[in-house]
N, C-alpha and C positions, 0 to 999 in steps of 0.2 A: 248600207249594204250596196250601194252602186259604185264606190270607192274600191271595195274590195274585188268585183266583179272585173272592174278596169285594170286594177294592178294584177288579177289573175290572168286575162287576156295578155298583158304584154308580158308576163313571165311565159306564156305560152308563146307569144312570137318571139321572143329572146331562144326559147327552147327548139323550136322548130327553124329558126335561121342557123343556129347551130349545128344541126343534123344536116340541113341541107349542105352546109358549106363541108361539114363533116364526109356527108356520102360523095360528095363533088371532089375532095381532095385525098379520100383513099386510093383511087384508082392510080393517083399519080405517086403516090408512097408506094405502092407496089410495084410501080415501074422504077421507079429510083430504088428500091430494095434490089430489083432484079440487075439494075445497071452497078450495083456496089458489092453486088453477091451477099446481101446482109439477110440471111436466111437463118431460121430456127434450128438449132441442132435437134437429134433425134436421140433424146432420153428419156429416164423414167419420168420425169416432172411433167411431161406433154401426152396430150392424149392422141396426139396426130402421128401415123404412121409413116409421114414424107415431111420432107421441111416447107415450113410455110413464111411467106417473105415477112419481114418484120419492117421497122419502122413507121407503123400505125401510129404511135403516140407521137409522132410529129404532124401526121394531119390532122391530130385530134387537137392539138396545141394550137395547129395553124386555124383551125376551124374556130376554136375559144378566143384567140387573138383578134380574129375578123371579126366575129360577134360582138367582142368586147369593144372594138373601135366601132361599130356601128351604133352601140348604145351605151355611149360614155356616161350615162348617168349612175352606172351601176359600179362597182369596185372591181370589175372584172380586168382592167388593164393592170392594177395594182398586182391582182393576184397573177396575170399571165408574166410580169416582171419577176416575182418573186419566184414562179416555177422555173423561169429561163433557165437556172443552173442544171436542175434536176432533167431538164429538156435537152440542153447541149449535150450532158455528159449520157444521158439515156440514148440520144441519136449515135454519137461516138460507139458507145457498147454495143450497139445495135449492126453497126457495121465491124467493130473489131472489139472482140468480147475484152471487158476491162475486169480488174478484179472488185473486190466489195469497197476498197478504201476508195477512190475517188468517187464512186456513188454516193457513200455515206458523208464525205465533206459535201459534195454538191446538195444533199438533204440538209446538212446543218446549214450552209450556207443559204439555201431558199427559206428556212424555218426563221432563221436571223434577221433576213431581208422581210419575211409577211410580220415577224414581231416589231418590227423599226417603224414599218409604215403602218401599223395597225392604228385604229382611234384608242386612245389612253382611256382607261376605265371601262374598256367593253369585254374585257374577256370575261366568262362567266364566275371564273375563280375569284376574280378581283370585285365582282358583283356580289358575291357570298362572303367577302372581307378577307379574303387571303390578300398576303402583300404582293405586290407589284412583280418584284424578283421571282418569288415563289411560284406565281401565276405564269410568268413567262417561263419558267423552267419545266414545271409542269406539261404547260401546253406544247411548247417545242418538243418534250418527249414523247407526245401522244401522240404529235404529226407526224414525228419520225417513225414511232412504232406503227402508225396505220399506213404511212408511206411503204414501209417494207413489207408489211402485210399484203398489200395490194400488188407488190411486185411479185410476191410469192402466188400470189393467185393469178397474175398475169402471165407468169410461168407456164398457166393451163391454156394457152392461146387465146388471150382477148377476155377470159369470162370477168376480168377486173372491170371492163367497161360497162357491163350488166350491172355489175356489184355496186359500180359507182352510181350510176342512174338512180338504183332502188334507194342508196343511202342519200343521196340528195332529195329526192323526194321524201323521204321519211325527217330528213333534218328539217324542210321548209315545214311541213306538216308540225313538227314539235316545236321549232322556233317559232 
């Protein structure tokens, strides 16, 4: 029981650290968005009636990267490395709108990196007897699908952050 409480306290510390860095870095991303004219368009997908600064994803990524460096026992640095293609393309997309093709390529590259660096035999589908190639293919398809779902939600000005936190908390309790 004591070990469980200690692990939970460390997870809370990691969460609070990421939160603090995120809150500290977001104002800088707003300034950078202002300097690069990276504002959201006003269109049917957005709830706001005025332009909103973009580049918040860069602040979240940097907060995750710093937190992962401070807590190196976790797999965070590997996740950050795998997310780098999406972050780079997404940041460029915030500054100068890109078509879906480079974003999709970045997603596939990120998933390929994640599947390459993962620990063998740890995918749920492998653990229930699925062949490794099939588990990789289905997992990759699932991750790209979730990534695109979050992109659609994020078009509503940051709501993806709250959904991501709820999903992470839920996954932690299920897993």
